[in-house]
PDB file of N, CA, C and O in Angstrom:
ATOM      1  N   MET A   1      10.249  66.777  30.563  1.00  0.00           N
ATOM      2  CA  MET A   1      10.609  66.084  31.785  1.00  0.00           C
ATOM      3  C   MET A   1      11.412  64.842  31.423  1.00  0.00           C
ATOM      4  O   MET A   1      11.009  64.052  30.568  1.00  0.00           O
ATOM      5  N   LYS A   2      12.525  64.685  32.068  1.00  0.00           N
ATOM      6  CA  LYS A   2      13.327  63.489  31.849  1.00  0.00           C
ATOM      7  C   LYS A   2      12.601  62.272  32.398  1.00  0.00           C
ATOM      8  O   LYS A   2      12.007  62.323  33.475  1.00  0.00           O
ATOM      9  N   GLY A   3      12.655  61.176  31.647  1.00  0.00           N
ATOM     10  CA  GLY A   3      12.040  59.939  32.098  1.00  0.00           C
ATOM     11  C   GLY A   3      10.602  59.742  31.663  1.00  0.00           C
ATOM     12  O   GLY A   3      10.020  58.681  31.888  1.00  0.00           O
ATOM     13  N   LEU A   4      10.031  60.753  31.046  1.00  0.00           N
ATOM     14  CA  LEU A   4       8.641  60.666  30.607  1.00  0.00           C
ATOM     15  C   LEU A   4       8.618  60.339  29.114  1.00  0.00           C
ATOM     16  O   LEU A   4       9.284  61.001  28.317  1.00  0.00           O
ATOM     17  N   LYS A   5       7.848  59.315  28.741  1.00  0.00           N
ATOM     18  CA  LYS A   5       7.763  58.942  27.331  1.00  0.00           C
ATOM     19  C   LYS A   5       7.166  60.093  26.528  1.00  0.00           C
ATOM     20  O   LYS A   5       6.316  60.842  27.010  1.00  0.00           O
ATOM     21  N   LYS A   6       7.638  60.208  25.283  1.00  0.00           N
ATOM     22  CA  LYS A   6       7.166  61.290  24.415  1.00  0.00           C
ATOM     23  C   LYS A   6       5.658  61.212  24.201  1.00  0.00           C
ATOM     24  O   LYS A   6       4.972  62.233  24.214  1.00  0.00           O
ATOM     25  N   GLU A   7       5.140  59.984  24.003  1.00  0.00           N
ATOM     26  CA  GLU A   7       3.693  59.808  23.806  1.00  0.00           C
ATOM     27  C   GLU A   7       2.917  60.320  25.015  1.00  0.00           C
ATOM     28  O   GLU A   7       1.914  61.019  24.868  1.00  0.00           O
ATOM     29  N   ALA A   8       3.385  59.970  26.205  1.00  0.00           N
ATOM     30  CA  ALA A   8       2.701  60.406  27.422  1.00  0.00           C
ATOM     31  C   ALA A   8       2.762  61.921  27.568  1.00  0.00           C
ATOM     32  O   ALA A   8       1.774  62.551  27.944  1.00  0.00           O
ATOM     33  N   MET A   9       3.917  62.504  27.271  1.00  0.00           N
ATOM     34  CA  MET A   9       4.061  63.951  27.395  1.00  0.00           C
ATOM     35  C   MET A   9       3.108  64.668  26.441  1.00  0.00           C
ATOM     36  O   MET A   9       2.456  65.639  26.825  1.00  0.00           O
ATOM     37  N   LEU A  10       3.026  64.190  25.199  1.00  0.00           N
ATOM     38  CA  LEU A  10       2.133  64.818  24.226  1.00  0.00           C
ATOM     39  C   LEU A  10       0.671  64.712  24.645  1.00  0.00           C
ATOM     40  O   LEU A  10      -0.091  65.671  24.527  1.00  0.00           O
ATOM     41  N   LYS A  11       0.294  63.543  25.131  1.00  0.00           N
ATOM     42  CA  LYS A  11      -1.107  63.356  25.542  1.00  0.00           C
ATOM     43  C   LYS A  11      -1.449  64.193  26.772  1.00  0.00           C
ATOM     44  O   LYS A  11      -2.532  64.773  26.849  1.00  0.00           O
ATOM     45  N   LEU A  12      -0.526  64.256  27.738  1.00  0.00           N
ATOM     46  CA  LEU A  12      -0.782  65.063  28.934  1.00  0.00           C
ATOM     47  C   LEU A  12      -0.850  66.546  28.587  1.00  0.00           C
ATOM     48  O   LEU A  12      -1.651  67.282  29.161  1.00  0.00           O
ATOM     49  N   GLN A  13      -0.013  66.986  27.650  1.00  0.00           N
ATOM     50  CA  GLN A  13      -0.046  68.389  27.234  1.00  0.00           C
ATOM     51  C   GLN A  13      -1.333  68.725  26.493  1.00  0.00           C
ATOM     52  O   GLN A  13      -1.882  69.813  26.665  1.00  0.00           O
ATOM     53  N   SER A  14      -1.811  67.808  25.677  1.00  0.00           N
ATOM     54  CA  SER A  14      -3.007  68.117  24.891  1.00  0.00           C
ATOM     55  C   SER A  14      -4.288  68.001  25.713  1.00  0.00           C
ATOM     56  O   SER A  14      -5.206  68.804  25.547  1.00  0.00           O
ATOM     57  N   ILE A  15      -4.355  67.008  26.598  1.00  0.00           N
ATOM     58  CA  ILE A  15      -5.574  66.787  27.375  1.00  0.00           C
ATOM     59  C   ILE A  15      -5.596  67.620  28.651  1.00  0.00           C
ATOM     60  O   ILE A  15      -6.659  68.072  29.076  1.00  0.00           O
ATOM     61  N   ARG A  16      -4.443  67.826  29.261  1.00  0.00           N
ATOM     62  CA  ARG A  16      -4.302  68.607  30.499  1.00  0.00           C
ATOM     63  C   ARG A  16      -5.251  68.157  31.609  1.00  0.00           C
ATOM     64  O   ARG A  16      -6.132  68.910  32.023  1.00  0.00           O
ATOM     65  N   PRO A  17      -5.067  66.925  32.087  1.00  0.00           N
ATOM     66  CA  PRO A  17      -5.930  66.437  33.181  1.00  0.00           C
ATOM     67  C   PRO A  17      -5.687  67.251  34.448  1.00  0.00           C
ATOM     68  O   PRO A  17      -4.587  67.757  34.671  1.00  0.00           O
ATOM     69  N   THR A  18      -6.719  67.371  35.270  1.00  0.00           N
ATOM     70  CA  THR A  18      -6.577  68.150  36.499  1.00  0.00           C
ATOM     71  C   THR A  18      -6.255  67.283  37.714  1.00  0.00           C
ATOM     72  O   THR A  18      -5.865  67.800  38.761  1.00  0.00           O
ATOM     73  N   THR A  19      -6.418  65.963  37.579  1.00  0.00           N
ATOM     74  CA  THR A  19      -6.100  65.056  38.682  1.00  0.00           C
ATOM     75  C   THR A  19      -5.292  63.875  38.161  1.00  0.00           C
ATOM     76  O   THR A  19      -5.259  63.614  36.959  1.00  0.00           O
ATOM     77  N   PHE A  20      -4.643  63.167  39.078  1.00  0.00           N
ATOM     78  CA  PHE A  20      -3.903  61.963  38.695  1.00  0.00           C
ATOM     79  C   PHE A  20      -4.875  60.881  38.237  1.00  0.00           C
ATOM     80  O   PHE A  20      -4.521  60.069  37.382  1.00  0.00           O
ATOM     81  N   GLY A  21      -6.060  60.847  38.769  1.00  0.00           N
ATOM     82  CA  GLY A  21      -7.061  59.880  38.352  1.00  0.00           C
ATOM     83  C   GLY A  21      -7.424  60.061  36.888  1.00  0.00           C
ATOM     84  O   GLY A  21      -7.542  59.088  36.143  1.00  0.00           O
ATOM     85  N   GLN A  22      -7.598  61.304  36.484  1.00  0.00           N
ATOM     86  CA  GLN A  22      -7.889  61.583  35.081  1.00  0.00           C
ATOM     87  C   GLN A  22      -6.693  61.202  34.207  1.00  0.00           C
ATOM     88  O   GLN A  22      -6.859  60.613  33.139  1.00  0.00           O
ATOM     89  N   ALA A  23      -5.509  61.537  34.661  1.00  0.00           N
ATOM     90  CA  ALA A  23      -4.294  61.218  33.896  1.00  0.00           C
ATOM     91  C   ALA A  23      -4.116  59.708  33.755  1.00  0.00           C
ATOM     92  O   ALA A  23      -3.667  59.230  32.713  1.00  0.00           O
ATOM     93  N   ALA A  24      -4.459  58.971  34.779  1.00  0.00           N
ATOM     94  CA  ALA A  24      -4.294  57.516  34.755  1.00  0.00           C
ATOM     95  C   ALA A  24      -5.214  56.855  33.742  1.00  0.00           C
ATOM     96  O   ALA A  24      -4.929  55.752  33.275  1.00  0.00           O
ATOM     97  N   ARG A  25      -6.310  57.512  33.398  1.00  0.00           N
ATOM     98  CA  ARG A  25      -7.262  56.933  32.454  1.00  0.00           C
ATOM     99  C   ARG A  25      -6.957  57.279  31.001  1.00  0.00           C
ATOM    100  O   ARG A  25      -7.668  56.838  30.099  1.00  0.00           O
ATOM    101  N   ILE A  26      -5.910  58.062  30.766  1.00  0.00           N
ATOM    102  CA  ILE A  26      -5.536  58.421  29.402  1.00  0.00           C
ATOM    103  C   ILE A  26      -4.767  57.261  28.785  1.00  0.00           C
ATOM    104  O   ILE A  26      -3.774  56.792  29.340  1.00  0.00           O
ATOM    105  N   GLN A  27      -5.237  56.807  27.636  1.00  0.00           N
ATOM    106  CA  GLN A  27      -4.569  55.716  26.947  1.00  0.00           C
ATOM    107  C   GLN A  27      -3.176  56.177  26.509  1.00  0.00           C
ATOM    108  O   GLN A  27      -3.030  57.229  25.887  1.00  0.00           O
ATOM    109  N   GLY A  28      -2.161  55.382  26.838  1.00  0.00           N
ATOM    110  CA  GLY A  28      -0.786  55.719  26.491  1.00  0.00           C
ATOM    111  C   GLY A  28       0.002  56.303  27.647  1.00  0.00           C
ATOM    112  O   GLY A  28       1.217  56.468  27.545  1.00  0.00           O
ATOM    113  N   VAL A  29      -0.671  56.621  28.749  1.00  0.00           N
ATOM    114  CA  VAL A  29       0.006  57.124  29.952  1.00  0.00           C
ATOM    115  C   VAL A  29       0.076  55.967  30.942  1.00  0.00           C
ATOM    116  O   VAL A  29      -0.948  55.440  31.377  1.00  0.00           O
ATOM    117  N   THR A  30       1.302  55.584  31.290  1.00  0.00           N
ATOM    118  CA  THR A  30       1.505  54.431  32.153  1.00  0.00           C
ATOM    119  C   THR A  30       1.675  54.854  33.612  1.00  0.00           C
ATOM    120  O   THR A  30       1.900  56.031  33.893  1.00  0.00           O
ATOM    121  N   PRO A  31       1.568  53.898  34.542  1.00  0.00           N
ATOM    122  CA  PRO A  31       1.842  54.215  35.943  1.00  0.00           C
ATOM    123  C   PRO A  31       3.265  54.761  36.139  1.00  0.00           C
ATOM    124  O   PRO A  31       3.494  55.603  37.007  1.00  0.00           O
ATOM    125  N   ALA A  32       4.203  54.286  35.343  1.00  0.00           N
ATOM    126  CA  ALA A  32       5.578  54.805  35.439  1.00  0.00           C
ATOM    127  C   ALA A  32       5.627  56.277  35.038  1.00  0.00           C
ATOM    128  O   ALA A  32       6.349  57.061  35.654  1.00  0.00           O
ATOM    129  N   ASP A  33       4.875  56.655  34.024  1.00  0.00           N
ATOM    130  CA  ASP A  33       4.804  58.059  33.614  1.00  0.00           C
ATOM    131  C   ASP A  33       4.229  58.922  34.734  1.00  0.00           C
ATOM    132  O   ASP A  33       4.717  60.021  34.999  1.00  0.00           O
ATOM    133  N   LEU A  34       3.194  58.415  35.383  1.00  0.00           N
ATOM    134  CA  LEU A  34       2.580  59.159  36.486  1.00  0.00           C
ATOM    135  C   LEU A  34       3.538  59.292  37.663  1.00  0.00           C
ATOM    136  O   LEU A  34       3.531  60.306  38.362  1.00  0.00           O
ATOM    137  N   ALA A  35       4.359  58.273  37.883  1.00  0.00           N
ATOM    138  CA  ALA A  35       5.350  58.344  38.955  1.00  0.00           C
ATOM    139  C   ALA A  35       6.370  59.438  38.666  1.00  0.00           C
ATOM    140  O   ALA A  35       6.777  60.163  39.574  1.00  0.00           O
ATOM    141  N   VAL A  36       6.784  59.561  37.414  1.00  0.00           N
ATOM    142  CA  VAL A  36       7.736  60.615  37.033  1.00  0.00           C
ATOM    143  C   VAL A  36       7.115  61.989  37.274  1.00  0.00           C
ATOM    144  O   VAL A  36       7.758  62.876  37.836  1.00  0.00           O
ATOM    145  N   VAL A  37       5.876  62.161  36.853  1.00  0.00           N
ATOM    146  CA  VAL A  37       5.187  63.441  37.059  1.00  0.00           C
ATOM    147  C   VAL A  37       5.071  63.743  38.551  1.00  0.00           C
ATOM    148  O   VAL A  37       5.278  64.882  38.970  1.00  0.00           O
ATOM    149  N   SER A  38       4.744  62.744  39.344  1.00  0.00           N
ATOM    150  CA  SER A  38       4.603  62.935  40.788  1.00  0.00           C
ATOM    151  C   SER A  38       5.909  63.392  41.425  1.00  0.00           C
ATOM    152  O   SER A  38       5.917  64.303  42.253  1.00  0.00           O
ATOM    153  N   VAL A  39       6.997  62.765  41.040  1.00  0.00           N
ATOM    154  CA  VAL A  39       8.306  63.136  41.602  1.00  0.00           C
ATOM    155  C   VAL A  39       8.668  64.566  41.219  1.00  0.00           C
ATOM    156  O   VAL A  39       9.165  65.326  42.050  1.00  0.00           O
ATOM    157  N   VAL A  40       8.420  64.932  39.970  1.00  0.00           N
ATOM    158  CA  VAL A  40       8.730  66.289  39.516  1.00  0.00           C
ATOM    159  C   VAL A  40       7.914  67.309  40.298  1.00  0.00           C
ATOM    160  O   VAL A  40       8.443  68.336  40.724  1.00  0.00           O
ATOM    161  N   LEU A  41       6.642  67.034  40.485  1.00  0.00           N
ATOM    162  CA  LEU A  41       5.796  67.973  41.222  1.00  0.00           C
ATOM    163  C   LEU A  41       6.231  68.100  42.682  1.00  0.00           C
ATOM    164  O   LEU A  41       6.199  69.196  43.243  1.00  0.00           O
ATOM    165  N   LYS A  42       6.634  66.998  43.295  1.00  0.00           N
ATOM    166  CA  LYS A  42       7.087  67.041  44.691  1.00  0.00           C
ATOM    167  C   LYS A  42       8.400  67.798  44.831  1.00  0.00           C
ATOM    168  O   LYS A  42       8.658  68.411  45.867  1.00  0.00           O
ATOM    169  N   LYS A  43       9.236  67.758  43.786  1.00  0.00           N
ATOM    170  CA  LYS A  43      10.536  68.432  43.842  1.00  0.00           C
ATOM    171  C   LYS A  43      10.453  69.918  43.549  1.00  0.00           C
ATOM    172  O   LYS A  43      11.429  70.635  43.773  1.00  0.00           O
ATOM    173  N   GLY A  44       9.346  70.395  43.067  1.00  0.00           N
ATOM    174  CA  GLY A  44       9.264  71.814  42.822  1.00  0.00           C
ATOM    175  C   GLY A  44       8.435  72.216  41.631  1.00  0.00           C
ATOM    176  O   GLY A  44       8.331  73.401  41.316  1.00  0.00           O
ATOM    177  N   GLY A  45       7.854  71.266  40.976  1.00  0.00           N
ATOM    178  CA  GLY A  45       6.926  71.599  39.912  1.00  0.00           C
ATOM    179  C   GLY A  45       7.499  71.537  38.518  1.00  0.00           C
ATOM    180  O   GLY A  45       8.672  71.228  38.309  1.00  0.00           O
ATOM    181  N   VAL A  46       6.639  71.840  37.576  1.00  0.00           N
ATOM    182  CA  VAL A  46       6.957  71.714  36.161  1.00  0.00           C
ATOM    183  C   VAL A  46       7.929  72.792  35.722  1.00  0.00           C
ATOM    184  O   VAL A  46       8.787  72.519  34.882  1.00  0.00           O
ATOM    185  N   GLU A  47       7.836  73.981  36.241  1.00  0.00           N
ATOM    186  CA  GLU A  47       8.734  75.054  35.829  1.00  0.00           C
ATOM    187  C   GLU A  47      10.189  74.691  36.084  1.00  0.00           C
ATOM    188  O   GLU A  47      11.063  75.005  35.276  1.00  0.00           O
ATOM    189  N   GLU A  48      10.449  74.030  37.210  1.00  0.00           N
ATOM    190  CA  GLU A  48      11.806  73.599  37.522  1.00  0.00           C
ATOM    191  C   GLU A  48      12.257  72.512  36.547  1.00  0.00           C
ATOM    192  O   GLU A  48      13.422  72.485  36.150  1.00  0.00           O
ATOM    193  N   ALA A  49      11.358  71.629  36.163  1.00  0.00           N
ATOM    194  CA  ALA A  49      11.691  70.544  35.230  1.00  0.00           C
ATOM    195  C   ALA A  49      12.021  71.114  33.847  1.00  0.00           C
ATOM    196  O   ALA A  49      12.883  70.575  33.154  1.00  0.00           O
ATOM    197  N   LYS A  50      11.357  72.183  33.438  1.00  0.00           N
ATOM    198  CA  LYS A  50      11.640  72.793  32.139  1.00  0.00           C
ATOM    199  C   LYS A  50      13.030  73.408  32.111  1.00  0.00           C
ATOM    200  O   LYS A  50      13.662  73.464  31.055  1.00  0.00           O
ATOM    201  N   ALA A  51      13.514  73.871  33.261  1.00  0.00           N
ATOM    202  CA  ALA A  51      14.826  74.508  33.331  1.00  0.00           C
ATOM    203  C   ALA A  51      15.960  73.507  33.157  1.00  0.00           C
ATOM    204  O   ALA A  51      17.072  73.891  32.795  1.00  0.00           O
ATOM    205  N   GLU A  52      15.693  72.227  33.409  1.00  0.00           N
ATOM    206  CA  GLU A  52      16.755  71.215  33.320  1.00  0.00           C
ATOM    207  C   GLU A  52      17.152  70.919  31.917  1.00  0.00           C
ATOM    208  O   GLU A  52      18.032  70.089  31.686  1.00  0.00           O
TER     209      GLU A  52
END
């Protein structure tokens, strides 16, 4: 995903939180990272982001 820090992407991939609350409590994942994930999900999900 564009705009997401590499550290945050790695941690989200390894931990795979099921809610934004869980994701927010992961050390190294910032509110800005969560905003990027939220926008991607609202636009059509992760599969669309991988195609970019």
